[in-house]
N, C-alpha and C positions, 0 to 999 in steps of 0.2 A: 499585840505580838511584835516581836522584833524582827525586822527584815534585814538580817545580816548575811553576808555572803558565806557559802559553805567553805570550810577549811579543806583545801585540796589534799593536805597531808593526812586528813582524817578519812580512812577508808570506809568508815561507817556512814559517811554522809555522801550525798549524790555528787557526781563529778561536776565541776564548774563549767557546764556547757552553755551554749547560747540559749537553749531552752530554759535552763535554770536561771540564767540572767534575765530572760523575759519574765519568768515567774516572779523574780525579785522585783522587777519594775512594776508588776501588778500588785505588789504588797505582801507577798507570801514567801516564806522560806520553803525550799525544796525539802519535803519531809517523806514523801512516798517514793518508792523505788520505781525508776523508769525502766521497765523491762519488756514492755509490750511492743510488738511490731505491727505492721499493717494487718496481717492475717489474724493476729490475736485480737486486735481492735474490732475487726470485721466480725470475728467469731462471736464475741460478746454481744454485739449489736444484733447479729442474726439469731443467736440463741434466745435472746429476749423476744424478738419478733416471732420466732418459732412457728413456721407454717403448719407443722404437724399438730402442735398443741392447739392452735387456732382452728384448723379445719376439723380436727377430731371433736372439738368442743362445740362448733357452730354449724357444721355441715347440715344437720337435720333442720335447724332453724332457718337457714338460708334457702335450701332447696325445697323445704316444706312450705315456706311462705310464698315463693314465686316460681317454683318449678325449676327444671334444668337450666332455663335461660338465665337464672340468677348468676351463673358463672360470669356472664359478660359485665355484670355490675362491678366486678373486681377491677376492671381496667381503669375506669375513671377514678376509683378510690386510690389505686396505686399511683396514678399519674398526678393526682392532686397532692397526695402525701409526698411525692417526689419534690414538688415545689416547696413544701414545708421543710423537707430535708435540705434543700438548697439554701434556704434562709438560715437554718440551724448550722449548716456547714460553714457559711460565711461568719456567723457569730463564733462558732467553735474554733475556726481558724484564727480569728482575731483574739479571742479569749480562751485559750486552751487550759481551762481550769476545772478541777473536780467540782461536782455539783452543778453541772452545765446550765440547766435552765434557770436555776436560782441566780447564778452569776451573770447570765445573759440579761436577765431582767434588771438586776441590780445596777449593772454598768450601762445598760441602754437608757434607763429612765431614772432610777434612783434606788436607795436602800429599801424604802417602804414597798415599792413596786416589786422589787426582787424578793422580798420576804414573802409576799403573798403568792407569787409564782411558785416559790419553793415549798410553801406550806401545802398548797393544793397538789403539786406534783409529788411531794414526798409521801403524803397520805395515799395517793393513788398507787405509788410503788409498793408500799407496805401491804396495802390491800391485795395487790396483784400477787405478791409472794404467797399469801394465804390461799387465794383462789387457785393458783397454779398447783400448789402442793396438795390441796384437798382434791383437786380435779384428777390427780394422779391415782387416788385411792382405788377408783373403780377398775382401772387398767392393771394396777399392781395386784389387786385381789384376784382378778380374772386369770392373770398369769400364774400366780402362786397356786390357785385352785387347779389349773390345768397341769402344772408340773408336779405338784406334790399331793394332789388329791385332797386339798384342804376345802373347807366350806366357809370361807371368809365372806361376810356380808358387807359389801362396799357401801351400803346405805346406812349401816349401823353407825351411830354417832361415835361410839367408842373406837371403832375401827378407823374411822376418818381421823379422829384426834391422834391416835397412836401413830398412824402412818405419817401424818403431817408433822408431828413433833420429831419423829426420827429423821424425816427428810430435812427439816430445817436445822436440826443438830448437825447432820453431816455437811450440809451446805455451809453452815457457819464455820465449821472446822476447815473446810476447803478454802473458803474465802479468807480466813484468818492466816493460813499458811502463806498466802501471797497472791498478788495479781496474776503471777505466772501460773499458779495452780488453777485459779479461776479460768484463765485463758485455755489451759489444757482441757478442762472439762468442756469448755465452750467449743474448742476444736473438735472434740469427740462429738459434740452436739451437731456441728456442721456436717460431719461425715455421716452420722446417723440419720439426720434429717434428709440428707441427699438420698440415702438408701431407702428411707421410709416414704419419701414422696415419689421419687421416680421409680423406686423398686416396687411399691404397691401398684402403681399404674401399669408397669411392665408385667408384673405377675398376673394382674387381672386381665390384661390384654392376651397373654398366653393362654389363660384359662378360657378366654372367649368373651368378648363384649356382647351384650344382648341388644345393643342399639347402634344405629349409624350416627354419623356426625350431625345429621339434621335434628336429632333428638335434643342436642344442646341448644337449639334455637326455639324449642317448644316450652310451653308453660304447663302442659298436661292438666289444664283446667284449674290451676292453683288459685286463680282469681275468684273462683266461686266456691262457696262453702260446701256444696255437694261433692266436689271432687278434690278439695284441698285436704292433703294428708294429715294436717294438724288440726283440722276442723275450724279454721278461722275464715272469716268472710270479708272479702275485699269488694263486694258489690259488683263483681264482674269486671273490675278495672285492674289490668296488669300494672299500670303505672302506680296505683295505690299499693299493690303488692310489692313492687320494686322499691318503693320508698321505705318499706319496712325491711325487706330482704337485704338491702344494701348494708344494713347494720351488721349483718353477719360478716361482711368484709371490713367494715370500718372498725369493728372490734378486734381485728387481727393486725392491721398494718400500721403499727407504731412499735416503739422499742428501739428503733434505729438511733434515737437520740442518746442511748446509753453509751455509744461510742465516745460522746463528749464527757460523760460522767467520769470516765477513767482516763481523761486526757493527760493528767499529770503523771500517769504511769505509762504513757505511750511515747515512744521515740518519734521524733519529727511529727509531733501531734498536729501542728498547724497544717500539714499536708495530709496526714493519714486519717485524721478524724473526719473531715468532710467526705473523703473518698469512701471510708468505711460506712458512713451513713447512707450514701447513695447506693453503694453496691449491695449492702445487706437488704435494703428495701427492694431493689430490683430483682435480686436473686430470690428473695422471699416471695415476690409476686409470681415469678416464673414457676417456682416449685409448687406454690399453692395452686396455680392454675392447672398444672399437670395432674396433681393429686385429685383435685375436685373433678376434672374432666374424666379421669380414670374411674372414679367412684360412680359418677353419673352414668357413664356408658356401660358399666358393669351391673347397674341396678337391675333387678328382675324385669323380664319383659311383660309378664302378666300384670294386669291392673292391680290385683290383690297383692302380688309380691312387691310391686313398686310402692304401693301404699304402705306396706309393712316396713319396707326399707327406709322410707322417708317419714317414719314416725319415731316417737321417743322410745318405743319398746323394741325397735329394730335398729335402725341407724347403720353406722359403718360396720359393726360386728356382723350384722346380717349379710351385708354385701360381701364381706370377706369370708363368709362361711363356706363358699364354694372352693376355697383354696384348701390344700392339705392341712391337717391340724398342726403339723410341725411348723409349717410356714406361717400359720396364724400366730403361733406362739412366738416365732421370731419377730414378727411385726409388733406383737404386744410388747416384747422386750424393747424394741426400737422406740415405741411410743413412750414407754416408761423412762428411757434414757433421755428422750427429748424433753419430757416434763421436768426431769431432774435438772438438766442443763439449763432450761429456761428459768426455773426457780433460782438457781445459783446465780445466773446473770442478773436477774432482777434484784436479788438481795444485794449483790455487789454494787449495783448502781445506787440503790437506796442508801447503803452505808456511806458511799462517797458524798451523797447529798447531805446526810447528817453531819459528816465530818466537815464539809465546806461551811455549813450553817454554824457549827460549833466553833470553828476557828475565828469566825466573825462575831461570836458570842450572841447568837441569835436565839438560843434555846436555853432552858434551865439546865444547870450542871454542864455548861459548855466546856469548862476546863477538863472535866472527866471525859466527856464525849469526844473531844478532839485528840485524845491520847493516841499516839502511834506506837505500835510495837517496835522496840529497838531491834529485835531480831528479824522480824518479817517485814517491817516497814509497811504495815497495814493498819487502818483505823480500827483497832480491836474492839474498843468499847462501842463505837458506832455500829459495828457488825453485831455485837451482842444485842443491842437495842433492835436492830433490823431483823433479829431472830425472835426476840421475845414478843415484840408487838404483833407480828403475824400469828404467833401461837395464841395470843389473847384474842385476836380476831377469829381464829378457828373455833374458839369456845362458843361462838355465836351459832354454830350448827345445832346446838342444843336448844336454841330458842326457835321452836317450830310449832306455832299455834295450830290446834286441831280445828278451830273455827275462825271465821273472819273476825279481825279485831278492828273496831271502829275507833279511829284516832282523829279528833276534831272533824275536819271535813273529808278525810280520805280513809281508805280501808287498807289494812295490811292483810293480804289474802291468806287463807288457811293453806297449810301444806307447804309454805315457803319459809325456809329457815332464814334467820336474820343475817347470816353471812351472805346469802344470795343477794339480799337487799343492799348490803354494804358493797359487794362486788360490783353492783351496777354503778356505784360511784367511781370505781376504778377506771372505767372507760370515760365517763363524763368528766372526771377530774383530769385525765390525760388531755382530753380535747380542750378543756378550759385553760389549762396551763400552757398548752401549745398555742392557743389563740392569743393569750396575753403575751407570750414571748414574741410572736410575730408582730403584734401591735407595738410592742416595746421597740423592736428593731426599726419599725417605721417611724416611731417618735424620734429615735436617735438619728435616723437619716434626715428627718425634717429639721433637726437641730444642727445639721452639718457634719454628722459622723461620717468619717471616711474609713471604710474597712482597710486594714493594713496587713491582714494575714495572707497566707500563701494562696487561699481560695477566695476569690471575689466575684460578685455578680456583675459589677460594673453598671452599665446602663440598663441591665435587666433587673436591677435591684427593686425598683418600684413596682413594675408590673408583676413580677414573681411574688412579691410580698402581698400585694393587693389581692391577687387571685387566691393565694394560700389562705389569707385571712377570711375571705368570703367563704371559701370551702369549709374551713374549720367552724365558722359561725353557723353556717347552715346545718352542718352535720351535728354540731352540739345541740342545736335546736331540735333536730330530728331525734336525737338520743333522749332528751329530757322532757319533751313536750307531753303533758298528760292527756290521754285520749280515752280513758276509761279502761277498767279491767277486762271488759268484754271485747275491747278492740284488739286487733292483731298486735299492735305495738305494745299495748299494755299487758296483754296476755303472754307475749313471747319475750319481750325485752325489758321494758322499764317499769313494769308493775304499776302503771298509771302514775300516781303522784310520788311513789316511793323514791325513785331515783332523784327527782328534783328536791324533795324534802331532805334527803340525806345530804345532798350538796349544800343546801342552805344551813342545815344543822352544823356541819363541819366547818363551814365558813364562819358561823356565829361563834363556835368554840375558838377558832383562830382569832376572831375579832376581839374576844374578851381578853385573851393573852396579849394581843398586840396593843390594845389600849392600856392595859395595866403595865406591861413591861417596856413598851416602846423600843423594841429591838432595833428599829431603823435609825435610832439616834446614836447607835454605837458604831460610829464611822471608823474607817480604817485609820485615819489620823489619830483619833482618840485612843484606839487600841494600841497603836504604836507608842503614844505618849505614856499610856499607863504602864506598858511593859518596860519602857525605858526607865521608869522610876523605881522598878523593882530591884 
């Protein structure tokens, strides 16, 4: 690619600002439109993190595994992820580039290292789009059934596919129109999430909590199979229950890194990206804590009612059933908007990663993938791929074996669709790519790298990075370790070997392409020389 300065007289090109000059110094032409402010950047990151989507998806798993006291496990997860956000903020401030984690790895260690970080992270993003949009089907069906008297079955594969395709189509159109359109959806997402988290808690408080604050410090016998609402057995150890229940929080608190994915579309990105990462994580933590606390305190007082509320057949809808029907419908609408906003933000982040990969010629058809719309200044073809691939993933809901399927040494359990198995990679892939990125920053620091962005950790760089890496490694192990389908972890989260095997298979697929194509050898200098000869 040719790194030539934009023509100030050409109003279709970005203004020749200091940020564009810095972008040129990093080897890239300013191609995307820099229109996002701090709140826009924060909104995109917060919408991806999405407390409502996370809590509504994982509340039963967390509270069912360890009881009400699982809420306190949220604090160490948020604090440890804050350390990760600090490391990413320093990298994002120094390298304010689209496709954040790929670029961080590439520039911290080298092209090959960056390619692997991007491969893992990119797949995780595209899987997440499918999981978020398919997850919205149940809430959208319930809302439409209530409002229009329909009888949509949210468990029907055709319903899930139609809802998901329509959602992705609309999200792709929104993202294609421009980063500003994406940010407006994300802004709405922030307002809606605020209403949906604090609003639900306030509404439940007005209706009347059924427990005192001491309830939040109890396990309600979750550590024993006799009183565990999900029927899993931790042998009487709450510590063992906490080790599994903490996953319900670790599956929520990421997405803040997407602030870096849109750095080239953010004004004063060196300052705003790190701040957006930190603030989206912290606000997400507060909002999640308030929502979870409200739901727990409003759970039925009777043992039978509590057990029903913290089961897969009850859950949050049962807890909210004490509210007036019109208010339940309002909150259903809020949840649907939160899911839509989250999917839009994740797709936007994934498309920027594909664009960043493509302009470095790291993927097949890179010339086509890196195309930017002359009108909207968005990576239109990358967005198209970021829409089509999640739709293909969604087709996996049709792969749902009626009996256990024995594959080599492990079992694919009956009643679990293949998309669920792939979604398990979404989280493990995020944690693996995060870990590699933090390790990459440590390697760069050991080689003498001196951060020069607006945000720097200074003497805290090493201790913050080390603790962040240790947390990510331990949590990744907790996510993927096989413990049997009858174990709480295997039954509730990683399906025993399935999550680890999916990770290995996707790494092998990437390895085959990497060995054949050797994208790491397409250095920036070589790209510039090739373009100069055209």
